[in-house]
N, C-alpha and C positions, 0 to 999 in steps of 0.2 A: 349287378347278377343277383337275382332273387333267390330265395331259400331253396326252392325246387331244383334249381338249375346247380346250386352248389352241390346238393346231395347227389345229383346225376352225375356231376363232375366228379366227385370222391369214388362212387360207383366205377366210373370208368378206370380211376387211378387204381382201385384195388384190383380189378380184373388184369390190368397189364402189368401190375408189380407183385403180385402174390408169390408167383413162383421164385422170385429172386429174393425174397424176405426170408431168412434163415433162422432168426431167433426171436424171441419174446419180446426182447427190446426193441429191435427193428419194427417189429409190430406196431408197437406203441407209437414210434414215430412217424411211422410211414402211413398208418391208417386211423389209429385211435385219436391222436392229438389233433390232425386235421377233421375228425368228426366232432371234437369238443368245440373247434372253432367254428364249424358250420353252425353250432348252436349259439354262436354270439359271444362265447367266452374267450377271454385272452388267456392262452395257456402260459404265456410268460408273466401274467401278473399274479403274485401269489396272493393276492387279496380276493382272487377269482378261482383260480385253479391251484391247487396243492397237490403236487406229486408226493408218492410215499406218505401219505397221510396215516399219523398215528392212531391207532384205534385200540387202545390197551384193552384186554379182555380178561376180567378178573385179576388172577396173581400173574398171568403171563402179560409182560410189559413189552412194549416196542412192538407190538403187531401193528402191520402198515397194509393199508389198502392202496392201490396202485394210484389212484386220482380221487379227490373230493373236489367237487365243486360248491363255491361257498355263496351265500348271499347274506349280507350285514354280519360278515365275519363268522357265519356259521354254516356247517355244511347242509347242502339240501340234496345232495345227490353223490353216492359212492359208486366208483367205477372200478371193477376188478377185471384185469385183462390176462389173455392166456395167446400162445401163439395161434397164427391164422389157421393152421391146420389141427389144432386141438378141438377134442369133443368136448363141449361145455358141461355135459351131464354130470360128471363126477365133482364139477367145480363150484355147485352152487352152496355149498354148506359154508366153504370159506367165507363167501359174502354174507351169509346167515349169520355168522359169528359176529361180523364187524357191525352188522346193521343196527343191532340194539344197544350197542355201546355209545351211539352217537345220535344227534338230534335229526340226520338225514331221513326224509322220507320216502326217499326213492334209492333204489340199487341198479345197477346196470352190469350185467355179466357179459362180457364180450370177448371175441378173438378177432375183431375188426372186421368180420364178414357178418357173422351172426351177433344180434344184440337182443338181449332178453331183459326187459323192465321188470323190478319187482317193486312191491309196497307192502304195507300191513293191513291189507283188507279183513282178514280173517280174524286176527288178534292183534291188539293195537300194540306197537313197538315191537312186534316179532314178524320179521319177513315171512311172507307167504311162499309156501313150497314151489308153488306155479307161478309163472311170469304172467302178468295181465297183458303183456305186449310184447310182441316177438316179430322179428323182420330180419331179412339177408338185405344187406346193402347192395349187393350185387343184382337183386331180384326185387327191389322195392316198389310197391304199388302206388300210386297217387294218393289213395286213400291213407295209406301209411304214412306218406310224406306230411299229410295234413296232421295227423295225429302226432307225429315227431315234432311238428312245428310249435306245439304246446309246451315243449321243454325248450324253446329258444329263450334264451336271456329277454328279448323284448315282450315275449308274451306270457312268460313263466307266471302262472296263478296256480298256489296250492289247491285251493278248493276246486277250482274248475277241472285239474287234473286228477284229483281224487275221485270226482264224479265220473270223469272219462274211464280211468282205470277200473272202476267197478263196473261199468258198462261193458268195457271190453273184456274183462275177465269172464263176466257171466255168458256173454255172447260167444266167446271162444269155447267155453265149457258146452253151451247149447248146440253150436256146430259140430263140435267133437262127438256129441251124443247123437244128433240127428244123424251124421254120417255113419255112426256104427249102427244105428236101427234101421238104416236103409240097408246097409250091407248084410247085417245078420239079425233080422228082426227079434227082439227078445218076447217071452212070453206074454208079458203085460201089453206090449206094443202091439202084438199080433191080435190077442183077445179083444182089444179095445176096438179095431176094425172088423174082426170076425162077428162081434156081437151087433154090430151096428147094420149087418148085411145077411147074417145067417139067421133063417126063422126059428131054429129051436136052441136046445141046449148046445155050448160049445165044448164037446169033449176032447180029450186029449188026441184023438185020432183027428177030428175036425181041425183043431189047433194047428196041428202039424201040417195039414193040407193048406191051411190057409196061410201058414209062416211063408211057403214060396210063392202063394199068390200076392201077398203084401209087398214081397221083395219084388216081384216081376211088376206089379202096378205101378211102384215109385220109379224104376227104373224105366217104365214105359212114360210115365208123365214127364220125367226129366228129359227124355229123348225128344217128346212132343215139344216141350218148352224151348228146347234148343232149336228144332226145326223150325219152329214159329218165328223165333228170334232171326235166324238165318233168312227165311223169306222175307220178313219185313226188312232187313237190312239191304236184300237183293232188290227189293221193290223200291225202298228209298233211293239206292244208287241208280236204278234204270230211270226212275223219275227225276233225279238230279241230271243224270246224262240227258234225258229228253229236254230239260229247262236249258240245258247248256247249248244243245243243239239248236233249240228254237231261238236263244239268244244270240249265237253265231249267224243264224240265218237272217235275223233282224238287222243284225250290225252290218251284215253285207248287203242288205238291201238298202238300208239307211246311207251306207259308203258310197254304193252305185247311185242313189238318188242325189246325194251331195255332189259327188263328181259330175252328174249330168248337169248340174246347176252351174258349175265352173266354167267359165269361157274366157280362155286366154286372147287377149287382144294384140293386134299388131304392134301398138304402142308400147306395151308391156315388152313384148319381144325385142322390139328395138332398145329400150333401157336396159334389158339384161345383157344384150350385145355390147353396148357401151360400157356398162359396168366390168364384162369380162375383157374388154379391150384395156380398160386402165389397169386391171389387174395382172395381165399377161405378162408384164415386166418383172413381175414378183413370183407369179405361180403359174404352173402349167394349167393350161386353159382348161383340161378335162377335171381340175378340181373344182373348177366354178360351176355350180348346177343352180339348177331352179325349180321351185316348186309352188305351183298356183293354188291360192286357196280361194275361200268364198269372198273373204273379206280383204285379202291384199295378196300381192305377189311377191314371193320370198326369194331370196339370192342366197345360197347357202356355199359354205367351204365342205368340201368332201361329201356332199348330200347328206349332212348331218344337222338335224333340226337345232342340236345345241351349238352350231356354229354359224349362226345367222350374220351375213355381212351387211345386208339392208333389206327393207322390206318396201315395196311400191305400192302406195294406195291411190288407185288411179279411177276408182270406181264412182268417186263422188264429183261434185261441181268442179272442185280444186283438186290439185294433185299434190301429194306430199310423199316424203321419203322418210324412212326412219333408219337412223343410224345406230350401231353399237359400238363405236370405238372408245367411248368414254367409260365403258362398264356398265351402263344403262341405257334404255331406250330414250332417243331423242327423235322428234318428229319435226321435219323442215318442209316448209312449201317451196314448191319450184314452179316455173311458168310453163318449161317444155324440158325434154329429155338431153338436150345439148347441155343445159345447166348443170347436170351429172359431172361434166368434166371439172367443175369449180370445186368439186367435193373429193377430188382423186386422191387427195391424202388421206382423208377421213376413212374412204373405202378401202385403201391399202393398209392403214392401222387397224381398222377393225377386223380385217382378215388375218393379219400377222399375229394379232394378240394370241389367236388360238395355237398357233404354232409354237409361240413362245411358252405356253402352258405346257404343251407337250415336251419340249426341250427341257423344261425345268424341273419336271416330274422326277427322273431318274437321279439328278444332283440332290433333290431335297431327300429323296429315299436313302442316299448314300451317308446322310447326316451332315 
């Protein structure tokens, strides 16, 4: 199971179990320890994961963070846990205190559903007030899974993650700023656009007029962009449907052409009736069927291509029969159809092997 599948499986687990989880300790065991395991760390190996990690703070001794993930016997990630229903906002100060007392470069505050990742981008050895990465495990996006993968034991690279953290932090802040400006354009934002299109001085009255125009223009642009994507998606779907229909028509025409090329001979039918006569002592004759192909005439059990009894190759100068009783194909030359009676035991054995497989399956399943 790859990393993405493991994360999705954990998300399903959280959604199903959360209402039954009553305590913080149960949250750790049911949600957070499996999350640490998803990252490739052995929660039962004290050289990799230390529960109740001691992080002494000044004169306060014995302060403990819920988990510390170690590398080369040094903490690299601290994890502070809360009950799954808890609001995380009041609790980042606790992780903040632990952070600067250890060598860990990352802190995670979580309730098993929401995960907030912190580091020290603003000031060295001092945890940032805002997380650089945040997601809900029950609504995690594919792009977030890829970012999370960088914290996996197999891929962990401090320099790479720090660079990613910096990008994520600024992109998150920029996104929040853009969303705010689109919803409630500031004076500077409004003035920037107004000055580029208004012919004279932008007065307070003009600025207020343009505030609404800027807001509506952005909303219209977003709606147009969404509609264009929908049109493009619909056009792509229609094109694909047309291609599928064209492929089906071509396949049908090809099949019809191939079927027209197939000619079942009297000699092939005579051989089929001989095979069926041989097998009637062991099988209901309705189970012995035939399918004629371009290159051979097949005799099947239960009209199933996976249960070939024999194949008749009568289209060439010499006549051959392919048997399947040994578990592999074996082609034998014959002079005439009556010679099939000489191979009665092989034909019966070839058909019986399929029923043996069917009968054996339930026994195997019972262990």
